[in-house]
C-alpha positions as CSV (number, residue, x, y, z in Angstrom):
1,M,111.6,92.5,181.8
2,K,108.9,94.1,184.0
3,V,105.3,93.5,183.1
4,E,102.4,95.7,184.2
5,N,98.9,94.7,185.1
6,K,96.5,94.7,182.1
7,K,92.8,94.5,181.7
8,L,91.4,94.5,178.1
9,T,89.6,97.5,176.8
10,K,86.3,96.9,174.8
11,I,88.2,97.3,171.5
12,E,90.8,94.8,172.6
13,K,88.1,92.3,173.6
14,F,86.6,92.6,170.1
15,N,90.0,92.0,168.6
16,V,90.7,88.9,170.8
17,R,87.2,87.6,170.0
18,A,87.9,87.9,166.3
19,Y,91.2,86.1,166.8
20,L,89.5,83.3,168.7
21,L,86.5,82.8,166.4
22,E,87.8,83.6,163.0
23,G,91.5,82.9,163.1
24,T,93.3,79.7,162.4
25,A,93.1,77.3,165.3
26,I,96.1,75.4,166.6
27,H,95.5,71.8,165.4
28,V,96.7,69.0,167.6
29,K,96.1,65.2,167.5
30,E,94.0,63.3,170.0
31,G,95.5,60.8,172.3
32,V,99.2,61.6,171.7
33,I,99.7,62.0,175.4
34,K,98.1,59.3,177.6
35,A,98.8,56.5,180.1
36,N,100.3,53.5,178.4
37,K,102.6,50.6,179.3
38,Y,105.6,53.0,179.3
39,G,104.2,55.3,181.9
40,S,101.3,57.2,183.6
41,A,99.6,60.1,181.9
42,I,101.7,62.6,183.9
43,E,104.9,60.7,183.2
44,N,104.2,60.7,179.5
45,A,103.2,64.3,179.5
46,K,106.5,65.2,181.2
47,K,108.3,63.1,178.6
48,W,106.5,65.0,175.8
49,A,107.3,68.3,177.3
50,K,110.9,67.4,177.9
51,E,111.2,66.5,174.2
52,H,109.6,69.8,173.2
53,S,111.0,72.0,175.9
54,Q,112.0,75.5,174.7
55,I,112.7,79.0,175.6
56,I,110.2,81.4,174.0
57,I,110.9,85.1,173.7
58,R,107.9,87.5,173.4
59,P,108.5,91.2,173.1
60,D,105.6,92.0,175.4
61,I,106.3,89.7,178.3
62,G,109.9,88.5,177.9
63,I,111.3,85.0,178.2
64,V,108.9,82.1,178.8
65,I,110.3,78.7,179.7
66,F,108.2,75.7,178.6
67,N,109.4,72.4,180.1
68,E,108.3,69.3,181.9
69,N,108.2,71.0,185.3
70,G,105.6,73.5,184.2
71,V,103.5,70.7,182.6
72,K,103.7,68.6,185.7
73,N,102.6,71.6,187.8
74,S,99.7,72.3,185.5
75,L,98.5,68.7,185.6
76,S,98.6,68.7,189.4
77,H,95.5,70.9,189.2
78,K,93.3,68.0,187.8
79,F,93.2,66.9,184.2
80,G,91.4,64.7,181.7
81,Q,92.2,63.6,178.2
82,R,91.2,67.0,176.7
83,K,93.7,68.8,178.9
84,L,96.4,66.2,178.1
85,D,95.8,66.7,174.4
86,A,96.0,70.5,174.8
87,I,99.6,70.3,176.1
88,Q,100.7,70.0,172.5
89,A,99.3,73.5,171.8
90,I,100.9,75.2,174.7
91,P,104.2,76.3,173.0
92,T,102.3,77.8,170.1
93,C,99.8,79.5,172.4
94,I,102.7,81.0,174.3
95,K,104.3,82.2,171.1
96,T,101.2,83.6,169.3
97,G,98.3,83.7,171.8
98,K,96.7,86.8,173.0
99,I,97.2,88.2,176.4
100,I,93.8,88.6,178.1
101,D,94.9,89.5,181.6
102,I,97.9,90.4,183.7
103,S,97.4,90.7,187.4
104,D,99.1,90.6,190.8
105,D,99.1,87.5,192.8
106,L,95.9,87.0,194.8
107,N,97.9,86.1,198.0
108,G,100.2,89.1,197.8
109,R,103.3,87.2,196.7
110,P,105.7,89.0,194.4
111,I,104.3,87.2,191.3
112,K,102.5,88.4,188.2
113,N,99.9,86.2,186.6
114,I,99.8,86.4,182.8
115,I,96.9,84.7,181.0
116,L,97.1,83.9,177.3
117,T,94.5,82.4,175.1
118,S,94.3,80.7,171.6
119,A,91.8,78.8,169.6
120,I,92.6,75.1,169.3
121,K,91.2,72.0,167.6
122,I,91.8,68.6,169.1
123,G,91.5,66.0,166.4
124,R,88.2,66.4,164.6
125,N,86.5,68.0,167.6
126,E,84.9,71.5,167.5
127,R,87.1,74.5,168.1
128,S,88.0,74.9,171.7
129,F,89.8,77.7,173.6
130,L,93.0,77.2,175.5
131,C,93.9,79.4,178.4
132,V,97.5,79.3,179.6
133,R,98.5,81.0,182.8
134,L,102.1,81.9,183.2
135,I,103.6,83.2,186.4
136,K,106.4,85.6,186.6
137,N,108.4,85.9,189.8
138,I,109.4,89.5,189.9
139,G,112.8,89.8,188.2
140,D,112.7,86.2,186.8
141,N,111.5,84.6,183.6
142,N,108.0,83.5,183.0
143,R,107.0,79.9,183.4
144,L,103.9,77.7,182.8
145,Y,101.7,77.5,185.9
146,I,98.5,76.0,184.6
147,H,96.5,75.5,181.4
148,E,92.8,74.8,180.9
149,V,90.8,74.1,177.7
150,F,87.1,74.8,177.1
151,N,84.7,74.2,174.3
152,V,81.9,76.6,173.4
153,G,79.4,74.5,175.5
154,D,81.6,74.9,178.6
155,I,81.6,78.7,178.1
156,K,77.8,78.9,177.5
157,N,77.0,76.5,180.5
158,R,75.9,78.9,183.2
159,A,75.8,76.0,185.7
160,I,79.5,76.4,185.9
161,P,79.9,79.2,188.5
162,F,80.9,82.7,187.6
163,Q,82.9,82.8,190.8
164,T,84.1,80.1,193.1
165,P,82.7,80.6,196.6
166,G,85.2,80.7,199.5
167,A,85.1,78.4,202.5
168,N,82.4,80.5,204.2
169,N,80.3,80.5,200.9
170,M,81.0,84.2,200.4
171,V,82.4,85.0,196.9
172,S,86.1,85.1,196.9
173,P,88.4,86.5,194.2
174,Q,87.9,84.3,191.1
175,R,90.0,81.2,191.2
176,G,90.0,77.9,189.5
177,I,88.3,77.4,186.2
178,A,85.8,80.2,187.0
179,L,88.7,82.7,186.4
180,Y,89.3,81.5,182.9
181,L,85.7,80.9,182.0
182,N,84.7,84.4,183.1
183,L,87.6,86.0,181.1
184,L,86.5,84.0,178.0
185,R,82.8,84.7,178.5
186,D,83.6,88.4,178.8
187,I,85.5,88.3,175.5
188,L,83.3,85.9,173.5
189,F,80.0,87.6,174.5
190,V,81.2,91.2,174.6
191,N,78.6,93.7,173.4
């Protein structure tokens, strides 16, 4: 299935905002995935993902593969306990989350980046927002590339950069957490 680039319209942003703030959050338990005597945090995350691996079919983007390889790849981009806890919400986010961006690869590779979001609750904590980035090699199925989770404080914290500076301190295309934060800020604070 071919996917086209997509930027949200103002009306779509309002709809996603309502979904994130007023809809039912995906509720997951705290501390289910962590380092213990049976393995490291990454090993246990991979075990969890292997036990919950699945092929998800979405009519708008096609087949998405959720498995231990995607989780391992996502955790190779830094993680803490909140990101480990959020792994449990990824399959549901893939199934029911809202697409907030589809774009070409920043480095010109034949890849589409698909970013989904859902509201989640980890344990008794406040509502957070999960961003899942899928990548689609042209002609292939979608797979998990990275996931990030933010609470409202993260989104409101203007000390977290709007754009990540490049090596020469000039602003480069948004990468890292700045990409997800700016997409969420644009949706949650849309006028």
